[in-house]
KOLGURO-180054 format. One record per atom (N, C-alpha, C, O): x, y, z; atom name; residue in three letters. Coordinates in nm, 2 decimals, decimal comma. Example, Ala and Ser with C-alpha at 12.3 -4.5 7.8 and 13.67 -1.06 7.14 Angstrom:
<rs>
     px     py     pz name resn
   1,32  -0,57   0,78    N  ALA
   1,23  -0,45   0,78   CA  ALA
   1,32  -0,33   0,78    C  ALA
   1,42  -0,33   0,85    O  ALA
   1,28  -0,22   0,71    N  SER
   1,37  -0,11   0,71   CA  SER
   1,29   0,00   0,79    C  SER
   1,34   0,11   0,80    O  SER
</rs>
This chain:
<rs>
     px     py     pz name resn
   8,21   2,29   1,21    N  MET
   8,14   2,18   1,18   CA  MET
   8,00   2,22   1,17    C  MET
   7,95   2,30   1,25    O  MET
   7,92   2,16   1,06    N  GLY
   7,78   2,20   1,02   CA  GLY
   7,69   2,15   1,13    C  GLY
   7,72   2,08   1,22    O  GLY
   7,56   2,20   1,11    N  THR
   7,44   2,16   1,20   CA  THR
   7,41   2,03   1,17    C  THR
   7,42   1,99   1,06    O  THR
   7,37   1,96   1,28    N  LYS
   7,31   1,82   1,26   CA  LYS
   7,17   1,83   1,27    C  LYS
   7,10   1,88   1,36    O  LYS
   7,12   1,78   1,14    N  HIS
   6,97   1,78   1,11   CA  HIS
   6,91   1,65   1,15    C  HIS
   6,98   1,54   1,15    O  HIS
   6,77   1,66   1,18    N  SER
   6,71   1,53   1,23   CA  SER
   6,69   1,44   1,09    C  SER
   6,70   1,48   0,98    O  SER
   6,66   1,32   1,12    N  THR
   6,63   1,22   1,01   CA  THR
   6,50   1,27   0,95    C  THR
   6,48   1,25   0,83    O  THR
   6,41   1,32   1,01    N  GLU
   6,27   1,39   0,96   CA  GLU
   6,30   1,50   0,87    C  GLU
   6,23   1,51   0,77    O  GLU
   6,39   1,58   0,91    N  PHE
   6,42   1,70   0,84   CA  PHE
   6,49   1,66   0,71    C  PHE
   6,46   1,71   0,60    O  PHE
   6,59   1,57   0,71    N  ARG
   6,65   1,52   0,59   CA  ARG
   6,54   1,46   0,50    C  ARG
   6,53   1,50   0,38    O  ARG
   6,47   1,36   0,56    N  GLN
   6,37   1,30   0,47   CA  GLN
   6,28   1,39   0,39    C  GLN
   6,24   1,36   0,27    O  GLN
   6,25   1,50   0,45    N  GLU
   6,14   1,60   0,40   CA  GLU
   6,21   1,67   0,28    C  GLU
   6,15   1,70   0,18    O  GLU
   6,34   1,71   0,31    N  ALA
   6,41   1,79   0,21   CA  ALA
   6,43   1,70   0,10    C  ALA
   6,42   1,75  -0,01    O  ALA
   6,46   1,57   0,11    N  VAL
   6,48   1,47   0,01   CA  VAL
   6,35   1,46  -0,09    C  VAL
   6,36   1,45  -0,22    O  VAL
   6,22   1,46   0,00    N  ARG
   6,09   1,43  -0,06   CA  ARG
   6,07   1,55  -0,15    C  ARG
   6,02   1,54  -0,26    O  ARG
   6,09   1,67  -0,10    N  VAL
   6,06   1,79  -0,16   CA  VAL
   6,14   1,80  -0,30    C  VAL
   6,08   1,85  -0,40    O  VAL
   6,27   1,76  -0,29    N  ALA
   6,37   1,76  -0,40   CA  ALA
   6,33   1,67  -0,51    C  ALA
   6,34   1,70  -0,63    O  ALA
   6,27   1,56  -0,47    N  LEU
   6,24   1,46  -0,56   CA  LEU
   6,10   1,48  -0,62    C  LEU
   6,08   1,42  -0,73    O  LEU
   6,00   1,55  -0,56    N  THR
   5,87   1,55  -0,60   CA  THR
   5,82   1,68  -0,63    C  THR
   5,72   1,69  -0,69    O  THR
   5,89   1,79  -0,60    N  SER
   5,82   1,93  -0,61   CA  SER
   5,84   2,00  -0,75    C  SER
   5,76   2,10  -0,78    O  SER
   5,93   1,96  -0,82    N  GLY
   5,95   2,02  -0,94   CA  GLY
   6,05   2,14  -0,94    C  GLY
   6,10   2,19  -1,05    O  GLY
   6,09   2,17  -0,82    N  LEU
   6,19   2,27  -0,80   CA  LEU
   6,32   2,22  -0,83    C  LEU
   6,34   2,10  -0,81    O  LEU
   6,42   2,31  -0,86    N  THR
   6,55   2,25  -0,88   CA  THR
   6,61   2,21  -0,74    C  THR
   6,56   2,26  -0,63    O  THR
   6,72   2,13  -0,75    N  ARG
   6,78   2,11  -0,62   CA  ARG
   6,85   2,21  -0,55    C  ARG
   6,87   2,21  -0,42    O  ARG
   6,89   2,30  -0,63    N  LYS
   6,96   2,42  -0,58   CA  LYS
   6,85   2,50  -0,51    C  LYS
   6,88   2,56  -0,40    O  LYS
   6,75   2,52  -0,55    N  GLN
   6,63   2,60  -0,48   CA  GLN
   6,59   2,52  -0,35    C  GLN
   6,58   2,58  -0,25    O  GLN
   6,57   2,40  -0,36    N  VAL
   6,54   2,31  -0,24   CA  VAL
   6,63   2,33  -0,13    C  VAL
   6,60   2,36  -0,01    O  VAL
   6,77   2,31  -0,17    N  ALA
   6,87   2,33  -0,08   CA  ALA
   6,87   2,47  -0,01    C  ALA
   6,89   2,48   0,12    O  ALA
   6,85   2,57  -0,08    N  ALA
   6,85   2,71  -0,04   CA  ALA
   6,72   2,74   0,05    C  ALA
   6,73   2,80   0,16    O  ALA
   6,61   2,69   0,01    N  ASP
   6,48   2,68   0,08   CA  ASP
   6,50   2,61   0,23    C  ASP
   6,44   2,65   0,33    O  ASP
   6,58   2,51   0,23    N  PHE
   6,59   2,43   0,35   CA  PHE
   6,72   2,48   0,42    C  PHE
   6,75   2,43   0,53    O  PHE
   6,79   2,56   0,36    N  GLY
   6,90   2,62   0,45   CA  GLY
   7,02   2,53   0,46    C  GLY
   7,10   2,54   0,55    O  GLY
   7,04   2,44   0,36    N  VAL
   7,16   2,36   0,34   CA  VAL
   7,23   2,36   0,23    C  VAL
   7,16   2,40   0,13    O  VAL
   7,35   2,32   0,20    N  GLY
   7,43   2,34   0,09   CA  GLY
   7,36   2,23  -0,02    C  GLY
   7,29   2,14   0,01    O  GLY
   7,39   2,27  -0,14    N  PHE
   7,37   2,18  -0,26   CA  PHE
   7,42   2,05  -0,24    C  PHE
   7,35   1,95  -0,25    O  PHE
   7,56   2,04  -0,21    N  SER
   7,62   1,91  -0,20   CA  SER
   7,57   1,82  -0,10    C  SER
   7,55   1,70  -0,11    O  SER
   7,53   1,89   0,01    N  THR
   7,46   1,82   0,13   CA  THR
   7,32   1,75   0,09    C  THR
   7,29   1,64   0,12    O  THR
   7,24   1,83   0,02    N  LEU
   7,11   1,77  -0,01   CA  LEU
   7,15   1,67  -0,12    C  LEU
   7,08   1,57  -0,12    O  LEU
   7,23   1,68  -0,20    N  SER
   7,26   1,59  -0,32   CA  SER
   7,30   1,46  -0,24    C  SER
   7,25   1,36  -0,28    O  SER
   7,40   1,46  -0,14    N  ARG
   7,43   1,34  -0,06   CA  ARG
   7,31   1,28   0,02    C  ARG
   7,29   1,16   0,02    O  ARG
   7,23   1,35   0,07    N  TRP
   7,11   1,29   0,14   CA  TRP
   7,01   1,22   0,04    C  TRP
   6,94   1,13   0,07    O  TRP
   7,01   1,28  -0,09    N  ILE
   6,94   1,21  -0,19   CA  ILE
   6,99   1,08  -0,23    C  ILE
   6,93   0,98  -0,25    O  ILE
   7,13   1,09  -0,25    N  GLN
   7,19   0,97  -0,29   CA  GLN
   7,19   0,86  -0,19    C  GLN
   7,19   0,74  -0,23    O  GLN
   7,20   0,89  -0,04    N  LYS
   7,17   0,80   0,06   CA  LYS
   7,03   0,75   0,06    C  LYS
   6,99   0,63   0,07    O  LYS
   6,94   0,85   0,04    N  GLY
   6,82   0,80   0,03   CA  GLY
   6,77   0,69  -0,08    C  GLY
   6,70   0,60  -0,06    O  GLY
   6,82   0,71  -0,19    N  ARG
   6,79   0,62  -0,30   CA  ARG
   6,87   0,47  -0,26    C  ARG
   6,83   0,36  -0,31    O  ARG
   6,97   0,47  -0,19    N  GLN
   7,04   0,35  -0,16   CA  GLN
   6,97   0,27  -0,06    C  GLN
   6,99   0,14  -0,05    O  GLN
   6,88   0,34   0,02    N  THR
   6,80   0,28   0,13   CA  THR
   6,67   0,24   0,09    C  THR
   6,60   0,17   0,16    O  THR
   6,62   0,29  -0,02    N  ILE
   6,49   0,26  -0,08   CA  ILE
   6,47   0,09  -0,11    C  ILE
   6,56   0,04  -0,19    O  ILE
   6,38   0,03  -0,05    N  GLU
   6,36  -0,09  -0,07   CA  GLU
   6,29  -0,13  -0,20    C  GLU
   6,20  -0,05  -0,23    O  GLU
   6,31  -0,23  -0,27    N  GLU
   6,23  -0,27  -0,38   CA  GLU
   6,11  -0,32  -0,34    C  GLU
   6,10  -0,39  -0,24    O  GLU
   6,00  -0,29  -0,42    N  PRO
   5,87  -0,34  -0,38   CA  PRO
   5,87  -0,50  -0,38    C  PRO
   5,93  -0,56  -0,47    O  PRO
   5,80  -0,57  -0,29    N  SER
   5,80  -0,70  -0,29   CA  SER
   5,69  -0,75  -0,38    C  SER
   5,58  -0,70  -0,38    O  SER
   5,73  -0,85  -0,46    N  VAL
   5,63  -0,92  -0,55   CA  VAL
   5,57  -1,04  -0,49    C  VAL
   5,64  -1,12  -0,43    O  VAL
   5,45  -1,05  -0,50    N  GLN
   5,39  -1,18  -0,44   CA  GLN
   5,42  -1,29  -0,54    C  GLN
   5,40  -1,28  -0,66    O  GLN
   5,46  -1,41  -0,48    N  PRO
   5,49  -1,52  -0,57   CA  PRO
   5,38  -1,57  -0,65    C  PRO
   5,26  -1,59  -0,61    O  PRO
   5,41  -1,60  -0,78    N  GLY
   5,31  -1,62  -0,86   CA  GLY
   5,23  -1,51  -0,93    C  GLY
   5,14  -1,54  -1,02    O  GLY
   5,25  -1,39  -0,89    N  LEU
   5,17  -1,28  -0,93   CA  LEU
   5,20  -1,25  -1,09    C  LEU
   5,11  -1,22  -1,17    O  LEU
   5,33  -1,27  -1,13    N  ASN
   5,37  -1,26  -1,26   CA  ASN
   5,29  -1,34  -1,36    C  ASN
   5,24  -1,29  -1,46    O  ASN
   5,28  -1,47  -1,31    N  SER
   5,22  -1,58  -1,40   CA  SER
   5,06  -1,55  -1,40    C  SER
   5,00  -1,56  -1,51    O  SER
   5,01  -1,50  -1,29    N  GLU
   4,87  -1,47  -1,28   CA  GLU
   4,84  -1,36  -1,37    C  GLU
   4,74  -1,37  -1,44    O  GLU
   4,92  -1,25  -1,37    N  VAL
   4,90  -1,14  -1,46   CA  VAL
   4,91  -1,19  -1,60    C  VAL
   4,82  -1,16  -1,68    O  VAL
   5,01  -1,28  -1,64    N  ALA
   5,02  -1,32  -1,78   CA  ALA
   4,89  -1,40  -1,82    C  ALA
   4,84  -1,38  -1,94    O  ALA
   4,83  -1,48  -1,74    N  ALA
   4,72  -1,55  -1,76   CA  ALA
   4,60  -1,48  -1,78    C  ALA
   4,51  -1,51  -1,86    O  ALA
   4,60  -1,38  -1,72    N  LEU
   4,47  -1,28  -1,72   CA  LEU
   4,48  -1,21  -1,86    C  LEU
   4,39  -1,19  -1,94    O  LEU
   4,61  -1,16  -1,89    N  GLU
   4,63  -1,08  -2,01   CA  GLU
   4,60  -1,17  -2,14    C  GLU
   4,54  -1,12  -2,24    O  GLU
   4,64  -1,31  -2,13    N  LYS
   4,63  -1,40  -2,23   CA  LYS
   4,46  -1,42  -2,24    C  LYS
   4,41  -1,41  -2,36    O  LYS
   4,39  -1,43  -2,15    N  GLY
   4,26  -1,44  -2,16   CA  GLY
   4,17  -1,31  -2,21    C  GLY
   4,05  -1,31  -2,26    O  GLY
   4,24  -1,21  -2,19    N  CYS
   4,17  -1,09  -2,24   CA  CYS
   4,21  -1,06  -2,39    C  CYS
   4,14  -0,98  -2,45    O  CYS
   4,32  -1,11  -2,43    N  LEU
   4,36  -1,09  -2,56   CA  LEU
   4,29  -1,19  -2,66    C  LEU
   4,28  -1,16  -2,77    O  LEU
   4,24  -1,29  -2,62    N  ASN
   4,18  -1,39  -2,69   CA  ASN
   4,04  -1,36  -2,74    C  ASN
   3,97  -1,45  -2,81    O  ASN
</rs>
């Protein structure tokens, strides 16, 4: 059975994979994990990312401001 990595380790590997510009294969090698393991962590991470909350009425306020600027 493989090594159990901490949540922080997994999150850092996913962050690097998504933001560094390195290939996932390179990130996996740098972190000492398998490519498929890193891919699974990324997939799980994307599923748990919450959508940003939108304040009620914000869209209508933006539309009103845009309309005022365009006239």
